[in-house]
C-alpha positions in Angstrom: -1.5 -19.0 9.0 -3.4 -15.8 9.8 -7.2 -15.5 9.5 -8.4 -12.9 7.2 -11.9 -11.4 7.2 -13.0 -9.8 4.0 -15.5 -6.9 4.5 -17.5 -5.0 1.9 -20.0 -2.2 1.9 -22.5 -2.3 -0.6 -25.4 -0.8 -2.6 -26.9 -2.3 -5.6 -23.8 -4.1 -6.8 -25.5 -7.2 -8.1 -23.5 -7.0 -11.5 -20.1 -7.0 -9.6 -20.2 -8.6 -6.3 -20.0 -12.4 -7.3 -16.8 -11.9 -9.3 -15.4 -9.9 -6.3 -16.5 -12.7 -3.7 -15.1 -15.4 -6.1 -11.7 -13.9 -6.1 -11.3 -14.0 -2.3 -13.2 -17.4 -1.5 -9.8 -19.0 -1.1 -8.3 -16.6 1.5 -11.3 -15.5 3.4 -11.9 -16.9 7.1 -15.4 -14.7 6.9 -17.0 -12.5 4.6 -19.0 -9.5 6.2 -21.3 -7.3 4.0 -23.0 -4.4 5.2 -25.5 -3.4 2.6 -27.2 -0.1 2.3 -30.9 -1.3 1.6 -30.0 -2.6 -2.0 -33.0 -2.9 -4.4 -31.4 -5.5 -6.5 -30.1 -9.0 -5.8 -26.8 -8.0 -3.7 -28.0 -9.2 -0.5 -29.1 -12.5 -1.8 -25.8 -13.0 -3.7 -23.8 -12.1 -0.6 -25.8 -14.8 1.2 -25.2 -17.3 -1.3 -21.4 -17.0 -0.6 -21.9 -17.6 3.2 -21.4 -14.0 4.0 -22.6 -12.3 7.3 -24.9 -9.8 6.0 -26.3 -6.6 7.9 -28.7 -4.3 6.1 -28.7 -0.7 7.1 -30.2 2.7 5.6 -28.5 4.4 2.8 -26.3 7.3 3.9 -24.7 10.1 1.8 -21.3 9.5 3.5 -20.6 5.7 2.4 -17.5 5.5 4.7 -19.9 5.2 7.6 -21.1 1.9 6.3 -17.5 0.9 5.5 -16.6 1.5 9.1 -19.5 -0.5 10.3 -18.2 -3.4 8.1 -14.8 -3.0 9.6 -16.1 -3.1 13.2 -18.1 -6.2 12.4 -14.8 -8.1 11.4 -13.5 -10.7 13.8 -10.3 -12.0 12.2 -6.6 -10.9 13.0 -6.3 -9.1 9.5 -9.2 -7.3 7.5 -9.1 -7.1 3.7 -11.7 -4.1 2.9 -12.9 -4.2 -0.6 -15.3 -2.3 -2.8 -17.6 -4.8 -4.8 -16.1 -3.6 -8.1 -12.6 -4.7 -7.2 -11.1 -8.2 -8.0 -8.3 -9.9 -6.1 -5.9 -11.5 -8.6 -4.2 -14.8 -7.6 -0.8 -13.3 -7.2 -2.3 -10.6 -4.9 -4.1 -13.3 -3.0 -0.9 -15.4 -2.5 1.0 -12.1 -1.3 -1.9 -11.2 1.1 -1.5 -14.7 2.7 2.1 -14.3 2.6 2.6 -10.9 4.4 -0.1 -11.5 6.9 2.0 -14.6 8.1 5.3 -12.8 8.4 7.1 -11.6 11.5 7.8 -7.9 11.7 11.3 -8.3 10.9 10.3 -10.2 7.8 7.8 -7.4 6.9 10.7 -4.9 7.2 12.9 -6.8 4.8 10.0 -7.4 2.5 9.0 -3.6 2.4 12.6 -2.8 1.5 12.2 -4.5 -1.7 8.7 -3.2 -2.4 9.8 0.3 -2.1 12.3 0.0 -4.9 9.0 0.9 -6.9 9.4 4.7 -6.8 5.9 5.1 -8.0 4.7 3.8 -4.8 6.7 6.2 -2.7 5.8 9.1 -4.8 2.0 8.1 -4.7 2.0 8.1 -1.0 3.8 11.5 -0.7 1.1 13.1 -2.9 -1.7 11.5 -0.8 -0.1 12.7 2.4 0.3 16.2 1.0 -3.5 16.1 0.4 -4.7 14.3 3.4 -1.7 14.7 5.9 0.6 12.1 7.5 -0.5 8.4 7.0 0.2 6.1 9.9 3.7 6.0 11.6 7.1 5.9 9.9 8.4 3.4 12.5 6.8 0.6 14.5 4.9 -2.4 13.5 3.3 -2.8 10.2 -0.4 -2.9 10.7 -1.8 -1.9 7.3 -0.9 -2.0 3.5 -1.6 0.0 0.4 -2.4 -2.1 -2.5 -2.0 -0.6 -6.0 -4.9 -0.8 -8.3 -5.3 -1.2 -12.1 -8.4 0.7 -13.2 -10.4 -0.7 -16.1 -11.6 2.1 -18.6 -13.6 1.2 -21.6 -11.6 -2.1 -22.4 -8.2 -1.2 -21.1 -6.1 -1.0 -17.9 -4.9 2.5 -17.5 -1.1 2.6 -16.4 -0.4 6.3 -17.3 -1.7 9.7 -16.9 -1.2 9.6 -13.2 -3.9 7.1 -12.6 -1.5 4.2 -11.7 -0.7 3.0 -8.9 -3.9 4.5 -7.3 -2.9 3.0 -4.0 -5.4 2.4 -1.6 -5.2 0.8 2.1 -7.2 -2.2 1.8 -5.4 -4.7 4.1 -5.3 -3.6 7.9 -4.8 -5.3 11.3 -7.9 -5.7 13.4 -8.4 -2.7 15.6 -5.8 -0.6 14.0 -7.5 1.2 11.2 -10.9 3.0 11.1 -12.7 5.6 8.8 -13.6 8.8 10.7 -16.7 8.9 8.5 -16.8 12.6 8.3 -16.2 13.1 4.6 -16.6 11.3 1.5 -13.1 12.0 0.5 -11.3 11.0 3.7 -8.3 8.8 3.9 -8.7 5.8 6.4 -6.8 6.4 9.8 -4.2 3.9 10.7 -2.7 3.5 14.2 0.7 2.1 13.2 3.0 1.7 10.2 1.7 1.5 6.7 3.6 -0.6 3.9 2.7 -1.6 0.3 1.9 -4.7 -1.5 3.5 -5.5 -5.0 0.6 -7.0 -6.8 -2.1 -5.1 -8.2 -5.9 -5.1 -7.3 -8.1 -5.1 -10.2 -10.8 -2.3 -10.2 -13.5 -2.7 -12.9 -14.2 1.0 -12.5 -15.6 1.9 -15.9 -16.2 -1.0 -18.4 -18.8 1.1 -20.2 -19.0 4.8 -20.8 -22.5 5.0 -19.3 -21.1 3.6 -16.1 -18.2 6.3 -16.1 -20.6 9.2 -16.7 -22.9 8.1 -13.8 -20.0 7.7 -11.4 -18.3 11.0 -12.8 -21.5 12.9 -12.2 -21.7 11.7 -8.6 -18.1 12.8 -8.2 -18.8 16.3 -9.8 -21.7 16.8 -7.3 -19.4 16.3 -4.5 -16.8 18.6 -5.8 -19.6 21.2 -6.2 -20.5 20.6 -2.5 -16.9 21.0 -1.7 -16.7 24.6 -3.6 -19.7 25.4 -1.7 -18.3 24.6 1.8 -15.0 26.4 0.8 -17.1 29.5 -0.2 -15.3 29.7 -3.6 -15.5 33.0 -5.3 -18.4 33.8 -7.9 -16.5 36.2 -10.0 -14.6 36.5 -13.4 -11.4 35.4 -12.1 -12.8 32.1 -10.8 -14.8 31.8 -13.8 -11.7 31.7 -16.1 -9.8 29.6 -13.5 -12.4 26.8 -13.5 -13.6 27.1 -17.3 -10.3 27.6 -18.8 -7.2 27.6 -16.8 -7.8 24.4 -14.8 -9.1 22.0 -17.4 -6.3 23.0 -19.9 -3.6 22.5 -17.5 -5.0 19.2 -16.1 -5.4 17.8 -19.7 -1.8 18.6 -20.7 -0.4 17.5 -17.3 -1.9 14.0 -17.6 -1.3 13.5 -21.1 2.3 14.8 -21.5 4.0 14.8 -18.0 2.2 11.8 -16.8 2.3 10.2 -20.3 -1.5 9.6 -20.6 -1.2 9.4 -24.4 0.6 6.0 -24.0 -2.9 4.5 -22.9 -4.0 5.1 -26.4 -7.6 6.7 -27.2 -8.7 5.4 -23.6 -6.0 7.6 -22.1 -7.0 10.8 -24.1 -10.7 10.4 -23.4 -10.1 9.8 -19.6 -7.8 12.9 -19.5 -10.3 15.0 -21.3 -13.4 14.1 -19.2 -11.2 14.3 -16.1 -10.3 17.8 -17.1 -14.0 18.8 -17.6 -14.7 18.1 -13.9 -13.6 21.6 -13.2 -16.1 23.7 -15.3 -18.8 21.1 -14.5 -18.3 21.2 -10.9 -18.0 25.1 -10.9 -21.2 25.2 -13.2 -23.2 23.2 -10.6 -21.8 25.2 -7.8 -23.2 28.4 -9.1 -26.6 26.7 -9.5 -26.6 25.6 -5.8 -28.8 27.7 -3.5 
């Protein structure tokens, strides 16, 4: 049976960390936590679970801390998680199963997984944004895991939110974060597959948490607009304040069937659409 290191980068996650670590206690050969000088009980909780804890300074690019956690892992396979993620029992069993497979067995397994066209479409969209992810041949060294995002009492399955695939399971030494941007995709040296079972992401159980996370994201978008030297003119004003938000709302609600997620889906699409005018407004205020 393959050994698995569970690694996390954390900052002020006392509300989430215990649930995350409980969900992996039966599959983790070791738990590695790199903490960005949390001001709450995050480090204490991690140590209570027997984690190897390293405390570092806070950095604006969180992927630098994630890379440090990856580098400290010692097992053959690494499961990289965020503190607000929970590994379900079926997912834990699948992780143990695929990490013990031969490459021929993995190829046969992936042939069954890719019958889910949502996974292939999601990866295609990511590669259009980020560039090619991994190799199309060779050994499987990393796996996307589909995520179910929790929003105000409901797991969102429509509106383009699902499967929200994230590369979380990687072979030691075959993946790394370039740590140059907050939006970057993890780099993989080998072939990337998918797992079938969902990872629970307790993203936004309350509206307050959603607004806090959303505000941080909008700050990053505003910074991107500045870096790209986006125009400050009437055309861009109409684009960001009118055209983009209207297009996005109807795209997610109608084409991607967000309305099937009930009122939560409508609220999510509405505030997701508002990121365009809010980011542009903050960009205009930047010096």
